[in-house]
N, C-alpha and C positions, 0 to 999 in steps of 0.2 A: 504493500500500500504506500503510495506516494505521500509526501509531507502535506501537500494541499488537500488530499483526500482525508488524511487524519484530522486536519484542522476542521474540516467540514463535519466529520463525525462528532468531534467534541462539541462543536458549535451547536449542532442539533440537540445534543444531550443537555447542554447548558440552557438552550432555548426552552426545552420542556420543563426543566427544573426551576428556572428563574425568570422566564419571560424573554421576549425578543430584545427589548431595550438593554436589559442587564447583560444578556448574552453577547450583544454587539460590543459593549464596553469591555467585557472580559476578553473577548477575542482580539480586539484592537490593542489592548494593553499587554496581553500575554499570548503572543503568536508563536512562542518558541516551543514547538513540539519536538521531542527528542526523536532522532532518526533511529528506529529500531528494525526497519525492514519488515518483512512478512512475519506475522505471529508464528511462533515456533510450534510445530506439531508435537504433541505429547508422545514420547517414545516409551513403549512398554519394555520392561526389563525384569529379569529374575534376580539381578544383583541387589545387594543392600545399599543403603545410602553411604555407609562407610566404605564399601568396596568401590563405589563409583568415584568418590572423592579421592580415594587412594590412587585410582587410575589417572586422575587429573593432577596428581602431584601434591595433594593436600593431606594433612593429618586433620581428623575431624573430632570435635569435642562437643558433647552436650553439657550445658551448664545448668546446674540446679541449686548451687549455693554461691554465696559471695566469694568464697575461697576459689571456687571453680573459675569465676570470672576474673578475679584479680591476678591470676597467674599470667594473664595476657597483657597487663599494663606495660610490661617491659618493652613491648614491641612498638610503642607509640612515642613519637618525638616529644621530649620534655616531660614524659611520665615514667621514665625508667626507674625512678626511685619510689614510685607509688606502689604500696603493697596492701593497703586497706583503705576504707572510707575515711579513716582518721587522718590520712596523709593528703586529703584533698580539702583545701581551704575553700570555703564558700566564696564564689565569685572569682576564684583564681584557678579554675580547672585548665590544665594545658590545652591549647587549641585543638590538638589532634587526638586528644583522649575522648573516645565516644561518651555521649551523655549517659550511656548505660551505667558507668561507674559511679558518679555521684547520685544517680537516681536508682541505685541498685535494688533496694527493697521493693519499690513499686514495680520496677521492671520485671523482677522475677515473679511477682504476683500476677502480672497481667500478660506476660509474654513467655513463649517458649524461646529460649536463647541458645544459639549454637555458635561455635567459633571454628574458623578454618585457618590453618597455618601452613604455608608452603614448606615442603620438606627441606628446601634449600634456602629458607628465609634469611639466614645470616649472610648469604652471598649476594642478595638482591639490594641494589643501591637506589637511593632516591633519584627521581628524575629532576633535573634543573627546572623544567617547566611541567609541574605535576598535571597528569591527566587521570581521569577517573578510572580508566581501564588499563593504565600502564602496569608494568610488572610489579613495581613497588606498591601501588595502590591495591592490587589484588593479591598481594602476598600474605596479608592478614585481613580476613573478613569476618564480620559477625552477621549472622542471619537471624532475624527475629520475626516470629509469627505471633499474631494475636491469639491469645488462648480462647477468648470468647467466640471469635469468628472462625478461628482455625485457618486463617489465611496469612500469607506472607506480607509483612509491612515494609521491611527494609533489608537491604544488603549493604552494609556500611563499609566504605573505603578506609584503608589504613591512613589516608591523608585527613580524613574526617573534614573539619570545617575549613581546611586550607583550599578546598575545591568547592565548586557549586554542586548542590544536590548530592552530597556524599552517600546518602541512604538509598540512592537509586542506581548503585553500581550494577552493571550487567542488565540494566533496565528492570531490576527486581524480577528477573525471569530466570528460574533455576536451569532451564534448558540452555541458556547462554553460558552457564558455567560448565555443565556436563550433560549430555543427552541421557535421558532416562531419570533424571533427578526428580522431576515433578511426579512421575508415577511412583518412584521409590519412596518419596516422603509421604505421599498419600497412603500408600500401602502399609508403611512401617509405623508412621506416627499419626496418621489421620489428618495431615496438614496439607493444604493446597497452595499452589503458586498462581493465584488468579492475578492476571496482569490487566492494566488499563492504560490508555494513552497518557503519557506523562507530560505535564505542563510545569514549566519552571516556577518554583516557589509556591506550588499548589500541592495539596494532598487530596486524594480521593477517598472519602469515608462513606461507606454504605451507598456507593454509587453516585455521590455528589461531590463536586469539586469545591474546595475552599481555598481562598487566597490567604496564605499564611507565610508571609515573607520573613518573619523573625523567629528566632529560636533561642531558648535559654534553658539549659539543663534538661534537654530532651522534650521541652514543652514548646510546641509551635503555635504562633499566634499572629493575628492581624487585628485591624480595627474591629473590636467588638466580638471577636471569635478566638477561642482557644481550643487546641487539640492536645489532649493529654491521654496517653495510653490508649490511643485509638478512639477516644470519645470526644465529641464536639460539645463545647459549652458556649452558650451565647451570653455576652455581657453587653446590654444596650449602652451605646456611647453616651446617651443622655444621663446615665446613672454611674458609669464607670469610665476610667481613663487608664490607658496602658502606657507604661514606660519602663525600659530596662528589664523586661520580664516580670514587672510587678503590676498588680491591678489595684487601682485606687478607687475606693468607693466615694463618689462625689456627694453622697448624702450622709456620710458619717461626720456630721458637723463637729462633734466634740473632739474627735481625733484630728480632724483636718485643721482645726484652729491652732494646733501646736506646731504645724509644719513651718520651718523657716527657710528651707531651700528645696528646690525641685529641679532635677536635671533629667531630661527625657529627650535625647537627640532623635529618637525614632518616632515620637508622637507627631501625628499629622492632623488629627481631628479630635475635638472634644465637644461634648454636648452641653446642655444647659447646666448652670449652677456649679461650674468648675471651681472648687475651693471658695464657694460663695461667702462662707462665714469666716474665712481665714483673715486675720489682721496682722499676723506675725511674719509673713513671708517677706524676706529681704533680697533673695537671690532666685532668679528663674532663668533656666537655659532650655529653650524650646526652639532650636534653630530651624527645624523643618515643619513647624506648626503652620497649617494653611487655613483652617477654618475653626471658629469657636462659636458656641451658642450664646444664649442669653446669660447675663449675670456673671460673666467671667471675672473672678477675683473682686466681686461686688463690694465687699467691706474692707478690702485690703488698705492698710494705712501707711505701711513702711517701705514699700518698694520705691526706689529712687531712680533706677535705671532699667529700661525695658528694651530688649533687642529681639525682635521677632521679624527677621528679614524676609521670610516667605509668607507671612500672614496675608491672606487675601480678603477674607470676610469675617465680620463679627456680628453677633446678635446685639440685642439692646443691653445697655448698662455695663459696658466694658469698663472695668476699674472705676466704677461710678463714684465711689466715695474716697478714692485715693487723693491725698493732697500733697504727697511728698515727691511724686515723680517729677524729675527735672529734665531727663533726657530720654528719648526713645527713637527707635529705628523701626519704622513700619513702611518701608519703601515700596512694598508690593500690595499694600492694602488698597482695595478699590471699592469696598462696600461696607459702610458702617451701619449700625443700628442707632437708635436714639439713646441719649444718656451717655454717649462716648466720653470717658474721662470728665464726666459732667462737673465735678466739684474741684478739679485741679486748677489752681490759680497761676501756676508757674509757666505753662507752655502754650498759652493761647495762640501765639504767632505760629508755632510749630504745628499745632493742630489745624490752624487755618490753612496753612500751605498744603497739608495732607488732605484735608477734607474737601478741597476744591476739586479733587479728582473723583469725588464720590457724589452719588445722586441723593444727597440728604441736605437738609437745611442746617446751616451753621448753628443757629440758635438752639437746635435740638441736641447739639453735641456737647458743648462746654459752657458752663455758666459764666465764666470770665469773658468769653467772646460775646455772649448775650448781653452782659452788662455794659461792655465797652463799645459795642457797635449798635446795639439797640435795634430799632425797627427796620433799619436799612437791610438787615440780614434776615429778617423774618420771612 
């Protein structure tokens, strides 16, 4: 099947699941279907899984305990010293160590985990330009099947996060590793290697595609959607915000009042009432934020500098009661709501320059402008 035909197949599926408009957006933004050629035919065999891997030059291991898994950490760059979960500091996992290691308890609970190690692994050198199916990448692999569904979820490259889509090595198709493996796994373990067209930064769960461009400790997420252990959890963006793998409840007012600093380089959209009741925030770093809803930092009093270079639209009452802000960068902003920095007395001229690009009345934006310019701006 040609790439164009694959795209059309996926588009029709997206169209059924999400409607034509959403499907077109996804297709236009994510046209990168992996070239896998014709789907592999399942080859029947009388050989065991272990025998087939042995013929392909691999030692095969089934992992049922933490000790079973940690014996393989030595093969991953930067993780040679790691021997237990206690050796992995939170937030400081070596880039090429699979997420299986820090997430080991839940992984063993929800997945069947296997490891493959090439018999000549010590002789295989890293490629200067890593590729997902080069010799080093495929010299150590972990295969992981959902326990609940009994289907293959990932075949993880030895390079892991150094390359794109490390969990899609060999297209997540056992037949691409060794002919007969699909049949042998199903016969021996009751596990299948169901394959679907692969789209970059997407995961297919229960027949639906989800755009999940970010990953943190084995949890894949996008705006409002989290995939953990093969399960999809929806978090409405009007109630939750995502940053650095964390989920912030926008309605937990008591907790949110205490936050003094927020840094979320991956955040692009937030809904209404983002930290609405917070007055303590003094530092904010949201370099890729593009859209915010109503009441963004509504009661904040202490923020003095605001740098949101990619922000395009805001709802009403953006930093409505902040009186401390003296400098801001909103160079791409083109649509304000009412009450924009309404009570700030320091930056009327700056607001005036920015607001002229927007289709709103100046008097609805900032009280200082309203007082100084009066009816001529109404």
